[in-house]
C-alpha positions as CSV (number, residue, x, y, z in Angstrom):
1,M,-44.9,-30.8,-28.1
2,P,-47.6,-28.1,-27.8
3,A,-47.3,-25.1,-30.0
4,A,-46.0,-21.9,-28.5
5,T,-48.7,-19.5,-27.3
6,S,-48.5,-15.7,-27.8
7,L,-47.6,-15.5,-24.1
8,D,-44.7,-17.9,-24.6
9,R,-43.4,-15.8,-27.5
10,A,-43.8,-12.6,-25.6
11,I,-41.9,-14.0,-22.7
12,D,-39.1,-15.1,-25.0
13,D,-39.0,-11.6,-26.5
14,F,-38.8,-10.1,-23.0
15,L,-35.9,-12.3,-22.0
16,T,-34.0,-11.5,-25.1
17,Y,-34.5,-7.8,-24.3
18,L,-33.2,-8.3,-20.8
19,R,-30.2,-10.2,-22.1
20,V,-29.3,-8.1,-25.1
21,E,-30.4,-4.6,-24.3
22,R,-30.3,-4.6,-20.5
23,G,-27.2,-6.9,-20.2
24,L,-28.5,-8.8,-17.3
25,S,-26.6,-11.8,-16.0
26,P,-27.5,-15.4,-17.0
27,A,-28.6,-16.1,-13.4
28,T,-31.0,-13.2,-13.4
29,I,-32.4,-14.2,-16.8
30,R,-33.0,-17.7,-15.4
31,A,-34.8,-16.3,-12.4
32,Y,-37.1,-14.2,-14.7
33,R,-37.6,-17.3,-16.9
34,A,-38.7,-19.4,-13.9
35,D,-41.1,-16.8,-12.6
36,L,-42.7,-16.1,-16.0
37,D,-42.9,-19.8,-17.0
38,D,-44.8,-20.5,-13.7
39,F,-47.2,-17.7,-14.7
40,A,-47.6,-19.1,-18.2
41,A,-48.4,-22.5,-16.8
42,S,-51.1,-21.3,-14.5
43,R,-54.7,-21.9,-15.3
44,G,-56.2,-19.4,-17.7
45,S,-53.1,-17.2,-18.1
46,A,-52.2,-18.2,-21.7
47,A,-55.7,-17.4,-22.9
48,G,-56.3,-14.1,-21.2
49,W,-52.9,-12.6,-20.4
50,D,-53.1,-9.9,-23.1
51,R,-56.7,-8.7,-22.6
52,S,-56.7,-7.3,-19.0
53,E,-55.0,-7.4,-15.7
54,D,-57.3,-10.3,-14.5
55,A,-54.8,-13.1,-15.4
56,A,-51.9,-11.5,-13.5
57,V,-54.0,-10.5,-10.5
58,R,-55.6,-13.9,-10.3
59,Y,-52.2,-15.6,-10.5
60,L,-50.6,-13.6,-7.8
61,A,-53.7,-14.0,-5.5
62,A,-53.4,-17.8,-5.9
63,R,-49.7,-17.7,-5.0
64,T,-50.5,-15.9,-1.7
65,R,-52.3,-18.8,-0.3
66,R,-50.4,-20.1,2.7
67,G,-51.2,-22.9,5.1
68,R,-53.5,-24.8,2.9
69,P,-52.7,-28.5,2.3
70,H,-50.7,-29.1,-0.9
71,D,-50.9,-25.3,-1.6
72,P,-48.5,-23.5,0.7
73,G,-48.2,-20.4,-1.4
74,L,-45.1,-18.3,-1.7
75,A,-43.1,-16.6,1.1
76,P,-43.4,-12.8,1.1
77,T,-40.0,-12.3,-0.4
78,S,-40.7,-14.8,-3.2
79,L,-44.1,-13.3,-3.9
80,R,-42.6,-9.8,-4.2
81,R,-40.0,-11.1,-6.7
82,R,-42.7,-12.9,-8.7
83,A,-44.8,-9.7,-8.8
84,A,-41.8,-7.6,-9.9
85,S,-41.1,-10.1,-12.7
86,L,-44.7,-9.9,-13.9
87,R,-44.7,-6.1,-13.7
88,G,-41.5,-5.8,-15.7
89,F,-42.8,-8.2,-18.4
90,Y,-46.1,-6.4,-18.8
91,R,-44.3,-3.0,-18.9
92,F,-42.2,-4.4,-21.8
93,A,-45.2,-5.9,-23.5
94,Y,-47.2,-2.6,-23.4
95,G,-44.1,-0.6,-24.5
96,E,-43.7,-3.0,-27.5
97,N,-47.4,-2.8,-28.4
98,L,-47.8,-6.5,-27.8
99,I,-50.9,-5.6,-25.6
100,G,-53.2,-2.7,-25.7
101,V,-53.8,-2.2,-21.9
102,D,-51.2,-1.1,-19.4
103,V,-51.5,-4.1,-17.1
104,A,-48.3,-3.2,-15.1
105,Q,-50.0,-0.3,-13.4
106,H,-52.4,-2.7,-11.8
107,I,-49.7,-5.0,-10.3
108,D,-48.8,-3.9,-6.8
109,L,-45.6,-5.2,-5.2
110,P,-46.3,-6.8,-1.8
111,R,-44.8,-4.9,1.1
112,Q,-41.1,-5.8,1.6
113,P,-40.9,-7.8,4.8
114,R,-38.7,-6.1,7.5
115,L,-36.1,-8.8,8.3
116,L,-34.3,-8.2,11.6
117,P,-30.7,-9.1,11.3
118,D,-29.3,-12.0,13.4
119,T,-27.1,-10.8,16.3
120,L,-25.1,-12.4,19.1
121,T,-25.1,-11.6,22.7
122,V,-22.0,-10.1,24.2
123,A,-21.2,-13.5,25.8
124,E,-21.6,-15.2,22.5
125,V,-19.3,-12.7,20.8
126,E,-16.7,-13.3,23.4
127,A,-17.0,-17.0,22.9
128,L,-16.6,-16.6,19.2
129,L,-13.5,-14.4,19.6
130,E,-11.9,-16.8,22.0
131,A,-12.4,-19.7,19.6
132,A,-10.4,-18.0,16.8
133,P,-7.9,-20.7,15.6
134,D,-4.8,-18.4,15.2
135,V,-3.6,-14.8,15.5
136,R,-4.8,-13.8,12.0
137,A,-8.3,-15.1,12.7
138,R,-8.4,-13.4,16.1
139,A,-7.2,-10.0,14.7
140,L,-9.8,-10.2,11.9
141,L,-12.7,-11.1,14.2
142,E,-11.7,-8.5,16.8
143,L,-11.6,-5.9,14.1
144,L,-15.0,-6.9,12.5
145,Y,-16.6,-6.6,15.9
146,A,-14.7,-3.5,17.2
147,A,-15.3,-1.4,14.1
148,G,-18.5,-3.0,12.6
149,L,-16.9,-3.4,9.2
150,R,-18.3,-5.2,6.2
151,V,-16.2,-8.2,5.3
152,S,-15.2,-6.6,2.0
153,E,-14.1,-3.5,3.9
154,A,-12.0,-5.5,6.3
155,T,-10.3,-7.6,3.6
156,G,-9.8,-4.5,1.5
157,L,-7.8,-2.6,4.1
158,D,-4.2,-1.7,3.4
159,M,-1.7,-0.8,6.0
160,E,-2.0,2.9,5.1
161,D,-5.7,2.7,6.1
162,L,-4.8,1.5,9.6
163,S,-3.5,3.8,12.4
164,L,-2.5,1.7,15.4
165,D,-1.2,4.8,17.2
166,G,-4.4,6.8,16.4
167,G,-6.7,3.9,17.1
168,F,-8.8,4.1,13.9
169,V,-9.2,2.6,10.4
170,R,-10.0,4.5,7.2
171,V,-12.7,2.7,5.3
172,I,-14.0,3.2,1.8
173,G,-17.6,1.8,1.9
174,K,-20.5,1.5,-0.4
175,G,-20.8,4.4,-2.9
176,D,-17.1,5.2,-2.3
177,R,-18.0,6.9,0.9
178,E,-15.1,7.3,3.2
179,R,-15.3,7.1,7.0
180,L,-12.9,7.0,9.9
181,V,-13.9,4.3,12.5
182,P,-12.3,4.1,15.9
183,V,-10.9,0.7,17.0
184,G,-10.8,-0.4,20.7
185,D,-7.6,-1.3,22.5
186,V,-8.2,-5.0,22.6
187,A,-8.6,-5.2,18.8
188,L,-5.6,-2.9,18.4
189,D,-3.5,-5.3,20.5
190,W,-4.4,-8.3,18.4
191,L,-3.8,-6.3,15.2
192,R,-0.3,-5.5,16.4
193,R,0.4,-9.1,17.2
194,W,-0.8,-10.1,13.7
195,I,1.3,-7.5,12.0
196,D,4.4,-8.2,14.1
197,E,4.2,-12.0,14.3
198,G,2.0,-13.5,11.6
199,R,1.9,-11.1,8.7
200,P,5.7,-10.9,7.9
201,G,6.0,-14.6,7.0
202,L,3.1,-14.4,4.5
203,L,4.4,-11.1,3.2
204,E,7.7,-12.7,2.2
205,L,5.8,-14.9,-0.3
206,G,5.6,-11.7,-2.4
207,K,2.2,-12.2,-3.8
208,A,0.5,-9.2,-2.2
209,P,0.7,-5.8,-4.0
210,P,3.1,-3.5,-2.2
211,E,1.1,-0.3,-2.9
212,R,-0.1,1.5,0.2
213,G,1.8,-0.7,2.5
214,G,0.1,-3.9,1.2
215,P,-3.0,-5.6,2.5
216,V,-3.5,-5.7,6.3
217,F,-4.8,-9.3,6.0
218,L,-3.0,-11.9,3.9
219,G,-4.1,-15.3,2.8
220,D,-2.2,-18.5,3.2
221,R,-0.4,-18.0,-0.2
222,G,0.6,-14.4,0.5
223,G,-2.1,-12.6,-1.5
224,R,-4.8,-10.5,-0.1
225,L,-7.2,-12.4,2.2
226,A,-10.2,-13.5,0.1
227,R,-13.8,-12.9,1.2
228,Q,-14.4,-16.7,1.2
229,Q,-11.4,-17.2,3.5
230,A,-12.9,-14.6,5.9
231,F,-16.2,-16.5,5.9
232,A,-14.3,-19.8,6.5
233,I,-12.5,-18.2,9.5
234,V,-15.9,-17.3,11.1
235,R,-17.4,-20.7,10.4
236,S,-14.4,-22.4,12.0
237,A,-14.6,-20.2,15.1
238,T,-18.4,-20.8,15.3
239,R,-17.9,-24.6,15.4
240,V,-15.2,-24.4,18.1
241,A,-17.3,-22.0,20.2
242,G,-20.3,-24.4,19.9
243,L,-22.6,-21.6,18.6
244,R,-25.8,-22.4,16.7
245,G,-27.3,-20.6,13.8
246,R,-26.0,-19.0,10.6
247,I,-23.1,-16.8,11.8
248,S,-21.1,-14.8,9.3
249,P,-18.8,-11.8,9.3
250,H,-21.9,-9.7,8.9
251,T,-23.3,-11.1,12.1
252,L,-20.4,-9.3,14.0
253,R,-21.3,-6.1,12.2
254,H,-25.0,-6.4,13.3
255,S,-23.9,-7.3,16.8
256,F,-21.6,-4.2,16.9
257,A,-24.5,-1.9,16.0
258,T,-26.9,-3.6,18.4
259,H,-24.6,-3.5,21.4
260,L,-23.7,0.1,20.8
261,L,-27.4,1.1,20.8
262,E,-28.1,-1.1,23.9
263,G,-25.2,0.8,25.6
264,G,-26.9,4.1,24.9
265,A,-25.1,5.2,21.7
266,D,-26.8,7.9,19.6
267,L,-28.5,6.5,16.4
268,R,-26.7,9.1,14.2
269,I,-23.3,8.1,15.6
270,V,-24.1,4.5,14.8
271,Q,-25.2,5.4,11.3
272,E,-21.9,7.2,10.8
273,L,-19.8,4.3,12.1
274,L,-21.7,1.8,9.9
275,G,-21.4,4.0,6.8
276,H,-25.2,3.9,6.1
277,A,-26.3,6.5,3.6
278,S,-29.8,6.7,5.2
279,I,-30.8,6.8,8.8
280,S,-33.7,4.5,8.0
281,T,-31.3,1.6,7.4
282,T,-29.8,2.1,10.9
283,Q,-33.2,2.4,12.5
284,L,-33.7,-1.3,11.8
285,Y,-31.5,-1.9,14.8
286,T,-33.7,0.0,17.1
287,H,-36.5,-2.5,16.4
288,L,-34.0,-5.3,17.3
289,T,-33.0,-3.7,20.6
290,G,-36.7,-3.1,21.4
291,E,-37.4,-6.8,20.9
292,R,-34.5,-7.6,23.2
293,V,-35.8,-5.2,25.9
294,R,-39.2,-7.0,25.8
295,E,-37.6,-10.4,26.0
296,V,-35.6,-9.3,29.1
297,Y,-38.7,-7.8,30.7
298,A,-40.8,-10.9,30.1
299,R,-38.1,-13.1,31.6
300,A,-37.2,-10.9,34.6
301,H,-40.4,-9.2,35.7
302,P,-42.4,-11.3,38.2
303,R,-45.7,-10.2,36.8
304,A,-44.8,-10.0,33.1
């Protein structure tokens, strides 16, 4: 077994720091370990890592190669993570006086790719809703699409958060930000059916906390519907509807926002409905609707 290099020892010290002082999770530590071990194994890194930024820059440049036989390089998201791992390691090494040059300042993070969310057409949403296997599933799917809720927001709703007469839900989103979101008549009708017909039987099992009226959505054993169960409901409806692609509860949230903007809704209103802290997050959907406009134009115009 080869002797540990100074780079190996520095990596071990860094991972110990992340675990003990930063309290990072084992999964995160493993990810850092994999990134840094790959760097340590690259040609020339072990010998020159502590003298200048050349080893790190050369390593990242090699990992950007894409399309070459047997050397596909890293996807942009993976490359960004690899660069972030290296920068964190070198910042630690410099701060602990393991190296005499601040290499971290020479490591730039690649631009974060702008990933457009997957959405469904209105017809696909209708097919998904119609494929719901029971009244609970239909009420949940209708609410996710009608109000654009995150799955955790929907499963976390209590009866006191839902106003069937007022036609809205009170949601506590990320950062404990509260918002009131209107709910359409169709979703309200299915929610009433669920509350009147399906919920009482599960509520009798007595496993849901009674505070604030108890959860709106209950699982098969009478407790609050779990996030995993909500995902399973969407997957089941996706199969029955014959839809392709990776469809999740969040797909309905994306579709909600996209369809509102396509219908002429103001971007600020959509931001408020989604509970986004920044308008820049909501602006992602304007790129998506722009792509769809171009697709329709290309398909429909005789001289496109």
